[in-house]
N, C-alpha and C positions, 0 to 999 in steps of 0.2 A: 810481256812475261811478268805475271803477278806473283804475289807471295804464295798463293795457293798452289801454283804450278811448281814452285820450289819445294813446298811441303809434299806434294804428290811425287815429285822426283826423288826426294829423300826417302819416302815410304817405299817406293819401288826398289831403290837401292838396298834398303834393309831387307826386303822380301827376297830379292834375287841372291844377295850375298849371305842369306840366313843369319842376319845380325839383328833380328827383331828384339832380342834382349837388350839392345842399346836404347830402344825407344824410351823406356821409363827413366833411364839415367839422363838422357838429353832433356826430357820433359822437366825433371826436377831441377836441373841446372838452369834451364830457361826461367822457371818460376823463381828460383833464388835470385837470379840476375835482375828480374823485373822488380822483385821486392826491394833489392838494394837501390836500384835506380829510383823507384817511386818514393822511398823514404829518405833519400840522400839529403834533401834540403828541407825536410819538414820537422816539426816539433816532435814527431814520433820516433825519430832516428835513435835517440839514446835508449828508448825502450825496446826497439826491435833488435838493436845490437846487443843488448843485455841478454837476450834469449839465446844467442849463439856464443 
């Protein structure tokens, strides 16, 4: 069971339950989480945190 099957299952859940409007919210939250993890231990962290 790979990551793509989990994403496919999540997409099917959104379509069946008519919750497709949640997809952009989840996408933005994942991007923000990746940004925080990627810059947590780098020299760019003070500049990224200053944006928020």
